[in-house]
C-alpha positions as CSV (number, residue, x, y, z in Angstrom):
1,M,-14.7,-8.5,-146.6
2,E,-13.6,-11.1,-148.9
3,A,-16.9,-13.1,-148.8
4,S,-19.1,-10.0,-149.7
5,L,-16.6,-8.9,-152.5
6,E,-17.1,-12.4,-154.0
7,D,-20.7,-12.1,-153.7
8,S,-20.8,-8.8,-155.5
9,L,-18.9,-10.4,-158.3
10,L,-21.0,-13.3,-158.6
11,V,-24.1,-11.6,-159.0
12,P,-24.3,-8.9,-161.8
13,G,-27.9,-8.0,-161.0
14,N,-26.6,-5.6,-158.3
15,Q,-26.2,-2.7,-160.9
16,A,-28.7,0.2,-160.3
17,S,-30.6,0.0,-163.6
18,D,-34.4,-0.7,-164.4
19,S,-34.1,-3.2,-167.3
20,K,-30.9,-5.0,-166.9
21,V,-30.8,-8.8,-167.1
22,L,-30.5,-10.6,-163.5
23,L,-29.0,-13.8,-163.1
24,V,-29.4,-16.4,-160.2
25,A,-26.4,-16.6,-157.9
26,E,-26.2,-20.3,-157.9
27,A,-26.2,-22.5,-160.9
28,P,-29.0,-25.3,-160.7
29,A,-28.2,-28.7,-159.5
30,S,-28.1,-30.2,-163.0
31,G,-25.5,-28.2,-163.9
32,S,-27.1,-26.3,-166.7
33,L,-26.5,-22.9,-167.6
34,V,-28.4,-20.0,-165.8
35,E,-31.3,-18.7,-167.8
36,P,-31.7,-15.0,-167.8
37,K,-34.8,-13.3,-166.3
38,E,-35.9,-10.2,-167.8
39,Q,-37.2,-7.6,-165.1
40,E,-39.6,-5.8,-167.6
41,G,-41.3,-6.6,-170.9
42,G,-39.5,-7.9,-174.1
43,A,-37.9,-11.3,-175.4
44,P,-35.1,-12.3,-173.1
45,G,-31.3,-12.1,-174.7
46,G,-32.7,-10.7,-178.0
47,D,-30.7,-7.9,-179.6
48,G,-33.5,-5.4,-179.5
49,S,-33.9,-5.6,-175.7
50,A,-30.0,-5.4,-175.4
51,A,-29.6,-2.4,-177.4
52,S,-32.5,-0.7,-175.7
53,A,-30.8,-1.3,-172.4
54,G,-27.6,0.0,-173.4
55,L,-25.8,-3.1,-173.4
56,P,-23.5,-4.1,-176.2
57,V,-25.2,-6.3,-178.9
58,P,-23.2,-9.4,-179.5
59,Q,-21.4,-9.4,-183.1
60,T,-22.1,-12.4,-185.7
61,R,-19.6,-15.1,-185.4
62,R,-17.1,-15.2,-188.2
63,Y,-13.7,-15.7,-189.0
64,R,-11.3,-12.8,-188.4
65,D,-7.8,-12.4,-190.4
66,P,-8.5,-16.0,-192.3
67,W,-5.0,-14.9,-194.1
68,M,-3.3,-15.2,-191.0
69,A,-4.8,-18.5,-190.2
70,I,-3.6,-19.7,-193.7
71,L,-0.3,-18.5,-193.2
72,F,-0.1,-20.2,-189.6
73,V,-1.1,-23.7,-191.2
74,V,1.4,-23.0,-194.0
75,H,4.2,-22.3,-191.6
76,L,3.3,-25.5,-189.7
77,V,3.4,-27.7,-192.8
78,I,6.8,-26.2,-193.5
79,I,8.1,-27.1,-190.0
80,F,6.9,-30.8,-190.3
81,S,8.5,-31.0,-193.7
82,V,11.9,-29.9,-192.7
83,A,11.8,-32.2,-189.7
84,V,11.0,-35.0,-191.9
85,A,13.1,-34.1,-194.7
86,L,16.2,-33.1,-193.0
87,K,16.3,-36.0,-190.6
88,P,20.1,-36.5,-190.0
89,S,21.6,-40.1,-191.2
90,S,23.4,-42.2,-188.9
91,S,24.9,-45.7,-188.4
92,E,22.9,-48.7,-186.8
93,H,24.7,-48.5,-183.5
94,S,23.9,-44.8,-183.1
95,S,20.5,-45.1,-184.3
96,S,19.5,-47.6,-181.6
97,R,21.3,-45.5,-178.9
98,E,19.5,-42.3,-179.9
99,A,16.2,-44.4,-180.2
100,E,16.6,-45.3,-176.6
101,N,17.7,-41.8,-175.6
102,G,14.4,-40.6,-177.5
103,R,12.3,-43.2,-175.6
104,K,13.5,-42.0,-172.1
105,M,13.0,-38.4,-173.3
106,L,9.6,-39.0,-174.1
107,G,8.8,-41.0,-170.9
108,G,10.3,-38.2,-168.9
109,L,7.9,-35.8,-170.6
110,A,5.1,-37.9,-170.2
111,L,5.7,-38.2,-166.5
112,L,6.2,-34.3,-166.6
113,V,2.8,-33.8,-168.1
114,V,1.0,-36.1,-165.6
115,T,2.8,-34.3,-162.7
116,A,1.9,-31.1,-163.8
117,S,-1.7,-32.0,-164.2
118,F,-2.0,-32.9,-160.6
119,V,0.2,-30.0,-159.4
120,A,-2.5,-27.6,-161.2
121,L,-5.5,-29.4,-159.8
122,A,-4.0,-28.9,-156.3
123,W,-2.7,-25.1,-157.0
124,Q,-6.6,-24.4,-158.2
125,Q,-8.1,-25.6,-154.7
126,F,-5.2,-23.8,-153.1
127,L,-6.2,-20.5,-154.7
128,I,-9.7,-20.8,-154.0
129,R,-8.9,-21.2,-150.3
130,F,-5.9,-18.9,-149.9
131,S,-6.1,-16.2,-152.9
132,S,-5.5,-13.4,-150.7
133,T,-2.3,-14.9,-148.9
134,V,-0.9,-16.1,-152.3
135,I,-1.6,-12.7,-153.9
136,A,0.1,-10.9,-150.8
137,C,3.1,-13.4,-150.8
138,M,3.7,-12.8,-154.6
139,L,3.9,-9.1,-154.1
140,W,6.1,-9.0,-151.2
141,L,8.4,-12.0,-152.2
142,T,9.5,-10.2,-155.4
143,P,11.3,-7.4,-153.9
144,V,12.7,-9.9,-151.3
145,V,14.1,-12.6,-153.9
146,I,15.4,-9.6,-156.2
147,G,17.3,-8.0,-153.1
148,F,18.6,-11.4,-152.2
149,A,20.2,-11.9,-155.8
150,S,21.3,-8.2,-155.8
151,V,23.5,-8.7,-152.4
152,V,24.7,-12.2,-154.1
153,Y,25.8,-10.1,-157.1
154,L,27.6,-7.5,-154.9
155,S,29.4,-10.2,-152.8
156,M,30.7,-11.5,-156.2
157,G,32.2,-8.4,-157.2
158,I,29.4,-7.6,-160.0
159,I,28.8,-4.2,-158.8
160,W,26.4,-2.7,-161.7
161,L,24.1,-5.8,-161.7
162,G,24.0,-5.5,-157.9
163,V,22.9,-1.9,-157.9
164,L,20.4,-2.3,-160.7
165,G,18.8,-5.3,-158.7
166,L,18.5,-3.1,-155.7
167,L,16.9,-0.6,-157.8
168,F,14.5,-3.1,-159.2
169,A,13.8,-4.4,-155.6
170,L,13.2,-0.8,-154.3
171,V,10.5,-0.4,-157.2
172,S,8.8,-3.6,-156.2
173,A,8.5,-2.8,-152.7
174,C,7.2,0.5,-153.3
175,Y,4.5,-1.3,-155.9
176,A,3.7,-3.6,-153.3
177,H,2.9,-1.0,-150.7
178,A,1.1,1.3,-153.0
179,V,-1.5,-1.6,-154.1
180,R,-1.7,-3.3,-150.7
181,D,-5.4,-2.1,-150.3
182,R,-6.5,-3.8,-153.7
183,I,-5.5,-7.1,-152.4
184,P,-8.8,-8.1,-151.1
185,F,-10.6,-7.1,-154.6
186,A,-7.8,-8.9,-156.5
187,S,-8.2,-12.0,-154.3
188,A,-12.0,-11.9,-154.7
189,N,-11.5,-11.9,-158.4
190,L,-9.2,-14.9,-158.3
191,S,-11.4,-16.7,-156.2
192,V,-14.5,-16.4,-158.3
193,A,-12.4,-17.3,-161.6
194,C,-11.3,-20.5,-160.0
195,R,-14.8,-21.4,-158.7
196,G,-16.0,-20.8,-162.3
197,V,-13.2,-23.1,-163.7
198,S,-14.1,-25.7,-161.1
199,H,-18.1,-25.3,-162.3
200,F,-17.1,-26.6,-165.7
201,S,-14.8,-29.4,-164.7
202,P,-13.5,-31.6,-166.0
203,A,-14.5,-29.8,-169.6
204,V,-12.0,-26.9,-169.2
205,L,-9.3,-29.1,-167.6
206,L,-9.4,-31.7,-170.5
207,A,-9.1,-28.4,-172.9
208,A,-6.1,-27.6,-170.8
209,G,-5.0,-31.1,-171.0
210,A,-5.1,-30.9,-174.8
211,G,-3.3,-27.8,-174.9
212,L,-0.5,-29.2,-173.0
213,A,-0.5,-32.3,-175.2
214,A,-0.3,-29.9,-178.4
215,Q,2.5,-28.1,-176.6
216,F,4.3,-31.2,-176.0
217,V,4.0,-32.7,-179.9
218,W,4.8,-28.9,-181.1
219,I,8.0,-29.1,-179.1
220,M,9.2,-32.5,-180.5
221,M,8.5,-31.5,-183.9
222,W,10.2,-28.1,-183.7
223,G,13.3,-29.8,-182.0
224,A,13.5,-32.2,-184.9
225,A,13.3,-29.3,-187.4
226,V,16.2,-27.4,-185.6
227,V,18.4,-30.7,-185.3
228,G,17.9,-31.5,-189.1
229,T,18.8,-27.7,-190.1
230,M,21.9,-27.7,-187.9
231,H,22.9,-31.1,-189.5
232,S,22.2,-30.0,-193.2
233,T,23.9,-26.6,-193.2
234,A,27.6,-26.3,-192.8
235,N,27.7,-23.0,-191.7
236,E,25.1,-21.4,-189.3
237,N,22.5,-19.0,-190.7
238,G,21.4,-16.7,-187.9
239,F,18.3,-15.5,-189.9
240,V,17.3,-19.0,-190.5
241,F,17.3,-19.8,-186.6
242,F,15.8,-16.4,-186.0
243,L,12.8,-17.5,-188.0
244,L,12.7,-21.0,-186.3
245,L,12.5,-19.0,-182.8
246,V,9.7,-16.9,-184.1
247,S,7.8,-20.3,-185.6
248,F,8.3,-21.7,-181.8
249,F,6.9,-18.5,-179.8
250,W,4.2,-18.1,-182.6
251,T,2.8,-21.7,-182.3
252,A,3.2,-22.0,-178.5
253,T,1.5,-18.4,-178.1
254,V,-1.4,-19.7,-180.3
255,I,-2.0,-22.8,-178.4
256,T,-1.7,-21.1,-175.0
257,N,-4.3,-18.6,-176.3
258,V,-6.6,-21.0,-177.4
259,V,-6.9,-22.7,-174.2
260,H,-6.9,-19.1,-172.5
261,V,-9.9,-18.0,-174.8
262,T,-11.6,-21.4,-174.0
263,A,-11.5,-21.3,-170.4
264,C,-12.4,-17.3,-170.3
265,G,-15.6,-18.0,-172.5
266,T,-16.8,-20.8,-170.6
267,T,-16.4,-18.9,-167.4
268,Q,-18.2,-16.0,-168.8
269,Q,-21.2,-18.4,-169.5
270,W,-21.0,-19.2,-165.9
């Protein structure tokens, strides 16, 4: 069942149509992109043939919402300026101690980045081979974990939180039971996606690594800006820290989405 689903997802030419574009199921050994073959007359991949076949015509590439991009860059410059300008002053002894702590923290973060890369590679291969098992475990472990936490809360005397957790566990169990028939299809999609990423390795993995490095640099810069703001203001301003939180999540989400769109676009070409 799972193999047939993956084959049907890998071959878009299974549609019942007279003039659809057919793709070869397997890529050439050279690793080049699969070239479309047109079943009937007309230029392959042209806008006219796509429109006549009822397919969506690709839009002209252009920047969208440039004002938002400008605002994002300006906000990055502001955070960097705050991190540099509001650096807290300290004595020589404390500066050497803070420098040593900073080196230890950077080393620990670098070790985490390397470890996360190897774990991601291993997890990708695991998903290709055991995608159905992973999805089923995720569905059924959720109500089990929530139910266990609810029992702990009830034993601690936190009745309202325990009852709320039991309700969430019941809803999660009902959801897992309702979608159990869709697990083969979801596992086939997951396996095909992992194979697509593997087909373009290491380019996609390098893009993910670059995103991880950008996240690391951003966290360090944002943390320096927060520390500088805390040392420079006598009274804590909640609105300022709210803006800093918005800045943190905004930049982190932009970096994540760039990696996500890069991987999706590359896999779509496959």
